[in-house]
C-alpha positions in Angstrom: 145.8 87.0 103.3 144.4 86.4 106.7 147.0 84.5 108.3 144.9 83.8 111.5 142.1 81.9 109.7 144.1 80.1 107.2 145.4 77.6 109.5 142.1 76.1 110.0 140.6 74.1 107.0 138.4 71.0 106.7 141.3 69.3 104.9 144.1 70.5 106.7 146.1 69.0 109.7 144.4 71.2 112.3 140.9 70.4 110.7 138.2 73.1 111.3 138.8 73.6 114.9 141.3 72.5 117.9 141.1 70.1 120.5 143.0 67.4 122.3 144.1 64.4 120.1 143.3 60.9 121.7 143.1 57.8 119.7 143.5 59.8 116.6 140.3 61.8 117.5 139.8 65.4 118.0 138.6 66.1 121.6 137.1 69.3 123.0 136.4 68.1 126.4 136.9 70.9 129.0 138.5 70.4 132.3 139.0 74.1 133.2 139.2 77.5 131.8 139.7 77.3 127.7 143.3 78.7 126.9 143.5 81.4 124.2 146.0 81.2 121.4 147.5 84.6 120.6 149.4 85.7 117.2 152.3 87.5 118.9 152.7 89.6 115.9 149.5 91.2 116.1 147.9 90.4 119.4 144.8 88.8 117.6 143.2 85.9 119.2 143.8 82.8 116.8 141.8 80.3 118.7 141.0 78.6 122.0 142.1 75.4 123.0 140.5 73.3 125.8 142.3 72.3 129.2 142.2 68.5 130.0 140.7 67.2 133.0 142.2 64.6 135.1 139.6 62.3 134.0 140.9 62.8 130.1 144.6 62.4 131.3 143.7 59.0 132.9 141.6 58.1 129.6 144.8 58.8 127.4 147.1 56.9 129.7 144.9 54.0 129.7 144.9 53.7 126.0 148.6 54.3 125.9 149.2 51.2 128.0 147.3 49.0 125.9 148.5 50.5 122.5 152.2 50.4 123.8 151.8 46.6 124.5 151.0 46.1 120.8 153.7 48.5 119.6 156.5 47.1 121.6 155.9 43.6 119.8 156.8 45.2 116.7 160.1 44.8 115.1 162.5 47.8 114.9 162.2 47.6 111.3 158.4 47.5 111.5 158.7 50.8 113.7 161.2 52.3 111.3 158.8 52.1 108.4 156.2 54.3 110.4 158.7 56.8 111.2 159.8 56.8 107.7 156.2 57.6 106.7 156.0 60.4 109.3 159.6 61.9 107.7 157.9 61.8 104.3 154.6 63.4 105.5 156.5 66.4 107.1 158.4 67.2 103.9 155.0 67.1 102.2 153.3 69.2 104.6 156.2 71.4 105.6 154.6 74.8 104.6 151.2 74.0 106.3 153.0 73.3 109.4 155.5 76.1 109.4 152.4 78.4 108.7 150.9 77.1 112.0 154.1 77.7 114.0 154.6 81.3 112.5 151.1 82.2 113.6 151.2 80.8 117.0 154.8 81.6 118.0 155.8 84.3 116.0 158.8 83.4 114.2 159.6 84.2 110.5 157.7 81.7 108.2 161.3 80.8 106.6 162.7 80.1 109.8 159.6 77.9 110.6 160.2 75.9 107.7 163.8 75.4 108.8 162.3 73.9 111.9 160.3 71.4 110.2 163.6 70.4 108.2 164.9 69.8 111.7 162.0 67.9 112.7 162.5 65.6 109.8 166.2 65.2 110.9 165.1 64.0 114.3 162.9 61.3 112.7 165.9 60.5 110.5 168.4 59.8 113.4 165.6 57.7 115.1 165.0 55.6 112.3 168.6 54.9 112.0 168.3 53.1 115.2 166.7 50.1 113.6 170.3 48.7 113.3 171.3 49.2 116.7 172.6 46.6 118.9 169.9 45.9 121.4 171.6 43.9 123.8 174.5 41.9 124.6 175.4 38.1 125.7 177.9 37.9 128.6 180.2 35.0 129.2 178.9 32.9 132.2 178.9 29.2 133.0 178.7 26.6 130.9 175.2 25.7 129.8 173.7 28.9 130.9 173.2 32.1 128.7 173.3 35.6 130.3 171.7 38.5 128.2 171.0 42.3 128.8 168.7 43.6 126.3 167.0 46.9 125.7 163.2 47.0 126.4 160.8 50.1 126.3 160.0 52.0 129.3 156.3 52.1 128.6 154.2 55.3 128.5 156.3 58.5 128.2 154.9 61.8 129.2 156.4 64.7 127.1 156.3 68.6 128.3 156.9 70.8 125.5 158.2 74.3 125.3 157.1 77.3 123.0 160.2 78.2 121.3 160.3 75.3 119.1 156.9 73.7 119.0 157.3 71.4 116.0 161.2 70.4 116.4 161.1 69.3 119.8 157.7 67.5 119.3 160.0 65.4 116.9 162.8 65.6 119.2 160.8 63.4 121.8 158.3 61.7 119.9 160.7 60.2 117.2 163.0 58.3 119.8 159.9 57.3 122.1 158.1 55.6 119.4 161.3 54.0 117.8 162.2 52.6 121.2 158.7 51.1 121.3 157.1 53.2 123.7 153.8 55.2 123.8 154.0 59.0 124.3 151.7 61.6 125.4 152.6 65.4 124.7 151.5 68.3 126.6 152.3 71.3 124.5 153.0 74.7 125.8 149.8 76.9 126.3 151.1 79.3 124.0 151.7 76.8 121.0 149.5 73.9 121.2 148.2 74.0 117.6 151.5 72.5 116.0 151.2 69.6 118.3 147.7 68.9 117.1 148.5 69.0 113.4 151.7 66.9 114.1 149.6 64.4 115.9 147.1 64.2 112.9 150.1 63.9 110.2 151.4 60.8 112.8 148.0 59.3 112.4 148.0 59.4 108.7 151.5 57.8 108.7 150.1 54.8 110.5 150.9 55.5 114.2 148.5 53.2 115.7 145.4 55.1 117.8 146.5 55.6 121.3 149.9 55.5 120.8 150.7 59.0 120.6 148.0 61.5 122.4 148.2 65.3 122.6 146.7 67.1 125.8 146.3 70.8 126.3 146.2 72.6 129.5 148.4 74.4 132.1 151.7 72.7 133.2 150.6 72.9 137.0 147.1 70.9 136.3 147.4 69.0 132.9 151.2 68.6 133.0 151.3 67.7 137.0 148.3 65.1 136.4 150.4 63.3 133.6 153.8 63.2 135.6 151.9 61.9 138.8 149.9 59.1 136.9 150.7 55.7 138.2 151.2 54.3 134.5 153.3 57.0 133.1 157.0 55.5 133.2 159.2 58.5 132.2 158.8 62.1 132.0 160.7 64.3 129.3 160.4 68.0 129.6 162.3 71.0 127.8 161.5 74.1 129.6 162.4 76.6 132.5 164.5 75.4 135.2 161.7 76.5 137.7 159.3 74.0 135.8 162.1 71.3 135.8 162.4 71.4 139.3 158.9 71.0 140.0 158.6 67.9 137.5 161.6 66.3 139.3 160.0 66.7 142.8 157.0 65.1 141.5 158.7 62.2 139.4 160.7 61.5 142.6 157.7 60.3 144.5 157.3 57.6 141.9 161.0 56.9 141.4 160.7 57.4 137.5 163.5 58.5 135.3 163.3 62.0 133.8 165.0 63.9 131.0 165.2 67.7 131.7 166.4 70.2 129.1 166.2 73.5 130.9 167.5 77.0 130.7 171.0 78.4 129.8 173.2 81.5 130.1 175.6 80.9 127.5 178.7 82.9 127.6 180.1 83.9 124.0 183.9 84.5 124.5 186.1 86.4 122.2 189.9 86.1 122.8 192.2 88.7 121.2 193.5 86.3 118.4 190.0 85.7 117.1 188.7 86.6 113.6 186.8 89.6 114.9 184.7 90.1 111.9 183.4 86.4 112.1 183.0 86.7 116.0 180.7 89.8 115.7 178.7 88.4 113.2 178.2 84.9 115.1 177.6 86.9 118.1 174.7 88.7 116.7 173.4 85.6 114.9 173.5 83.6 118.0 171.7 86.3 120.0 168.9 86.8 117.6 167.9 83.3 116.8 164.0 83.0 117.2 164.1 86.8 118.6 166.6 85.4 121.5 164.3 83.1 122.7 166.8 79.7 122.8 168.4 78.4 125.5 171.6 78.1 123.5 171.4 81.9 122.5 174.5 83.9 123.4 173.5 85.4 126.7 176.4 87.5 127.8 179.5 88.3 125.5 182.6 88.3 127.0 185.2 90.2 124.7 188.9 90.6 125.5 189.5 94.5 126.4 192.4 94.8 123.9 189.6 94.4 121.1 186.7 95.5 122.8 186.2 98.9 120.7 186.6 97.3 117.4 184.2 94.3 118.3 181.4 96.4 119.6 181.6 98.8 116.8 181.0 95.8 114.5 178.4 94.2 116.5 176.5 97.5 116.6 176.8 97.7 112.7 175.4 94.1 112.4 172.7 94.6 114.9 171.5 97.8 113.4 171.1 96.1 109.9 168.5 93.8 111.4 165.0 95.0 110.9 161.8 93.4 112.9 159.4 92.5 110.2 155.9 90.6 109.6 156.8 86.7 110.0 155.2 86.4 106.7 156.9 89.0 104.7 159.7 87.4 102.4 162.7 89.3 103.8 161.6 88.7 107.6 164.4 87.4 109.7 163.3 88.8 113.3 159.9 88.4 114.6 158.1 89.3 117.9 158.5 87.8 121.2 156.0 85.0 122.0 153.8 86.7 124.5 153.3 89.8 126.4 154.4 88.5 129.6 157.8 87.9 127.9 158.0 91.2 126.3 157.5 92.7 129.7 160.2 90.4 131.4 162.6 91.6 128.7 162.1 95.2 129.1 162.5 95.1 132.7 165.7 93.3 132.5 167.1 95.9 130.0 165.8 98.9 132.2 167.1 97.2 135.3 170.6 96.8 133.5 170.7 100.7 132.5 169.7 101.7 136.1 172.5 99.6 137.3 175.1 101.3 134.9 175.1 99.6 131.7 175.2 101.6 128.6 172.2 101.4 126.1 173.9 101.6 122.7 171.0 100.4 120.6 167.3 99.5 121.0 165.8 98.9 124.4 162.2 98.5 123.7 159.3 98.5 121.0 160.8 99.3 117.4 159.3 102.6 115.8 156.6 102.3 113.4 152.7 102.1 113.3 153.1 98.4 112.2 154.8 97.6 115.6 152.2 99.2 117.7 150.3 95.8 118.3 152.0 92.5 119.1 155.2 91.7 121.3 157.7 93.3 119.2 161.1 94.1 120.6 164.0 95.9 118.8 167.5 94.4 118.5 169.2 95.8 121.3 172.9 96.3 122.6 173.8 96.8 126.0 177.7 97.6 127.0 179.8 98.3 129.9 177.9 95.5 131.6 179.4 93.9 134.8 178.9 90.8 136.7 177.2 92.4 139.5 174.3 93.3 137.2 171.2 91.2 137.0 171.3 90.8 133.4 174.6 88.9 133.7 173.1 86.3 136.0 169.6 85.7 134.6 168.5 84.4 131.6 167.2 87.2 129.3 165.4 85.3 126.4 165.0 88.2 124.0 167.2 90.2 121.3 169.4 91.8 123.8 173.1 91.5 123.3 175.1 92.3 126.6 178.8 92.9 126.1 181.2 92.7 129.1 185.2 92.6 128.8 187.8 90.7 130.4 191.5 91.0 130.7 193.0 87.5 131.6 192.3 83.9 130.9 191.9 82.8 134.5 189.4 85.7 135.2 187.5 84.9 132.2 186.8 81.3 133.4 186.3 82.2 136.7 183.4 84.7 135.5 181.9 82.3 132.9 181.5 79.4 135.2 180.0 81.6 137.9 176.4 81.1 136.3 174.1 78.6 138.0 173.6 77.2 134.3 175.7 74.9 132.3 174.2 74.3 128.9 176.1 75.9 126.0 179.2 78.3 125.7 180.9 79.6 122.6 184.7 80.3 122.1 186.3 82.3 119.5 190.1 81.8 119.3 192.7 80.8 116.5 195.0 79.7 119.3 195.0 75.9 119.6 196.1 75.9 123.2 193.5 78.6 124.1 190.7 76.4 122.3 191.6 73.0 124.3 192.3 74.7 127.6 189.0 76.5 127.5 187.2 73.3 126.6 188.6 71.6 129.7 187.9 74.5 131.9 184.5 75.6 131.1 181.7 73.9 133.0 179.2 73.6 130.2 177.7 70.4 128.7 178.1 71.9 125.1 180.7 73.9 123.7 181.0 75.6 120.1 184.3 76.7 118.8 184.7 79.3 116.3 181.1 78.7 114.9 177.4 79.5 116.4 175.6 76.2 116.2 173.2 74.7 116.0 173.3 71.1 117.7 173.2 68.1 115.7 170.5 65.3 116.0 173.3 63.0 116.2 175.2 64.8 119.0 174.1 65.1 122.6 172.5 68.5 123.7 173.3 67.9 127.4 173.0 70.4 130.2 175.1 70.7 133.5 174.0 72.1 136.7 170.7 74.1 136.9 170.3 73.4 132.9 168.9 70.0 133.4 170.0 66.4 133.2 170.7 65.8 129.7 168.6 65.6 126.3 167.1 63.5 123.8 169.6 63.7 120.9 171.9 61.1 119.6 172.8 57.7 121.0 172.9 59.1 124.8 169.4 60.9 124.4 167.9 57.7 122.5 169.0 55.6 125.4 167.0 57.5 128.0 163.8 55.9 126.4 164.8 52.5 127.2 165.3 50.2 130.2 167.4 47.3 130.4 166.3 43.5 131.4 168.6 41.0 132.3 167.9 37.1 131.7 169.8 34.1 132.8 168.6 31.0 130.8 169.9 27.5 131.8 170.0 24.9 129.1 172.7 22.7 129.8 173.1 19.1 131.4 173.0 20.7 135.0 169.7 22.3 134.1 168.1 19.0 132.9 168.8 19.7 129.3 
C-alpha cells in the first residue's frame, strides 16, 4: 500500500489537500515558502503545507475573540457534551489519525494508535471538570457577598511539538475548550497534518467555527506572530528549552501567562538492591519510546558499581533484541527519527562521546540493510564508561542512545544527577523504602517514577523544574492554567439600600 498517498482522501479528515484550518474551512493562503512534510521512514515528500502570513494570524485571532465570547456563555455541561463528541469521534477515527501520525512522524502504527488513546484520555479528564468547584464565597460584612470565581482567559495560542502531535494537541485543546477559551494551534513544521485532521474532527463534533484554528508555519514567524498578537491572552508551548525562552521573552512584553513544557535530561538510577532484570528492561523501554524522542526518556543511566557488569549485560541483551522496522509492519516497535537534522545531531553526539572516551558497545549509526538506506533510521545504541565530563551526559540526546555511567555512594549520585540544568523526570529503582523516600526528597525534578517507567497520567501534573519549564497542562494544576479569577463584591443589605 502507498502510505504516502493513502492519508489524503475526499472523505477523510485531511480531505484531498492540506491547509490551515480557520472557521472550519481549509485555507491554502501562503505567507512564505511552503513547508515540505517528509515521511521519516522513506525520505519521500508526503505533502507541502502553506505558511501563515501575519494577516492570516490576525484573521484567525479576530474570529477566535468573537467565537470565545459566545462559547464562554455556555455552561460547563454544554461544553462537556461537545468534548464528549470529540472523544467519541477520536475512537471512531483512531486508525485514520494514527496512520497520519505514523506517516509524518515515523512512529510505529501500533504506538500511534496508542497515542490516539492517550488523546482520548486528555479529553476524558477535561470532561470531568464539568463538575468542578468554579469559585468560592468568602465571609465578609453583613449584607455583602464576596466571591472569587473562575473565568476563561480568552484566546489561547498553543505551540505543538512533533513527537506526539495528536496527544499534545488534545493535551492543550481539551482543557482550553472546557475552561471556556478559544484556541489557535501552531503545529510543528514536521507534523502539521495530524493537527489539521484533528481540527476537522473537532468541527464534526460541534466545536463552533472560529473557536479552534490551526495555522501552519515556522515558529519564528507564525508562532511569534501568534504570541505577539494583542488579543492572545495566554501561550502554552511544548518543545525545546531554546524555543521556550524565546516565547517567554515575547510574552513578557504583554505580561500574559505562559505554560512551558520543555526539554529534559532524565536520570535513570539503579541502586544495588534493585530488581536488576526489571530495571534493565525498563531502562531500555524508557530509552526507546518513540525512538528516544521523548522529553521524559531515560537520558543517562546511573548504575551502582557493584551491579554494573550484570546490569550492562542485561541491557545489551534487551537492546540487541530490538530491530528497527517499517512503522506499518505488524511487529514494528522502533521507527526512524523524525528528520534528517535529528539523525545528524544524534550521530554527532554519539561520535563525540566515543572521542571523549565512552565505549560503543552496540549500534552507533544507521542499521545494516538495504531497507534502511533511505529515511532517518538510527540503530539502538549502547554507550558505556560514560563520565560526567562528556557532552552526552549534559545535553539532551533525543534518540535511541542508552548511555551508562556508574556511581559508588548515595551522596555522589544525588550531586551528579542534580547537576543537569534540566529538571523534568527522573527514575529510581530500589527495594529499600528509606533509599526511595530519601531520593524523592533529594532529587531536583518535578516528576519522579519509582520502580516503573511511566508514562504520566492525565490526572497527574507533568511539571518541569529549572530549564524544563514552568509546569504543564495535566490534572487540576494544569487545567487551572487556562483560567483566571475574578473577584466580586455585591452589596445587598440595608446599608446598601436593600
